[in-house]
C-alpha positions in Angstrom: 13.8 19.0 -8.0 14.1 18.9 -11.8 14.0 15.2 -12.4 11.6 15.3 -15.3 12.7 18.5 -16.9 14.6 18.0 -20.2 16.2 21.2 -21.3 16.9 19.9 -24.9 13.2 19.0 -25.6 11.4 22.2 -26.7 7.9 20.5 -26.7 7.7 17.7 -24.0 4.1 16.9 -24.8 4.9 16.3 -28.5 8.0 14.4 -27.6 6.0 12.1 -25.3 3.3 11.5 -28.0 6.0 10.6 -30.5 7.7 8.3 -28.1 4.5 6.6 -27.2 3.6 6.2 -30.9 7.0 4.6 -31.6 6.4 2.2 -28.7 3.0 1.3 -30.0 4.4 0.6 -33.4 7.1 -1.9 -32.3 6.8 -5.2 -34.1 6.3 -7.4 -31.1 3.8 -10.1 -30.3 1.6 -10.4 -27.3 4.0 -12.7 -25.5 6.8 -10.2 -25.9 4.6 -7.4 -24.7 3.7 -9.4 -21.6 7.4 -10.1 -20.9 8.1 -6.3 -21.1 5.2 -5.6 -18.7 6.5 -8.2 -16.3 10.0 -6.8 -16.4 8.7 -3.3 -15.8 6.7 -4.5 -12.8 9.8 -6.3 -11.4 11.9 -3.2 -11.9 9.3 -1.0 -10.1 9.2 -3.5 -7.2 13.0 -3.6 -6.9 13.2 0.2 -7.0 10.5 0.5 -4.3 12.3 -2.1 -2.1 15.5 -0.2 -2.5 14.1 3.2 -1.5 12.3 1.6 1.5 15.6 0.0 2.6 17.3 3.4 2.3 14.8 5.4 4.3 15.3 5.8 8.0 13.2 3.6 10.3 12.0 6.6 12.2 11.6 9.9 10.2 12.2 11.9 13.4 15.7 10.5 13.6 16.7 11.5 10.1 
C-alpha cells in the first residue's frame, strides 16, 4: 500500500516541516483553533464509524 507516498515530493520530511510551520503561523485565535480540533475529532470519529460499518461481522467469513 502506498497511501502516504508522494512521488512529486523529493524530501517528505522537509515538506512536512514546512507544512507544519505554515499551520503554526496561521493567524487564528484560540477559539478558532479549538473549532478546528473539534472538527478534526469529529471527522476521525466519522471515518472510524464508517470503516467499522464496512468491515465484516466475522473476519472468517470475509
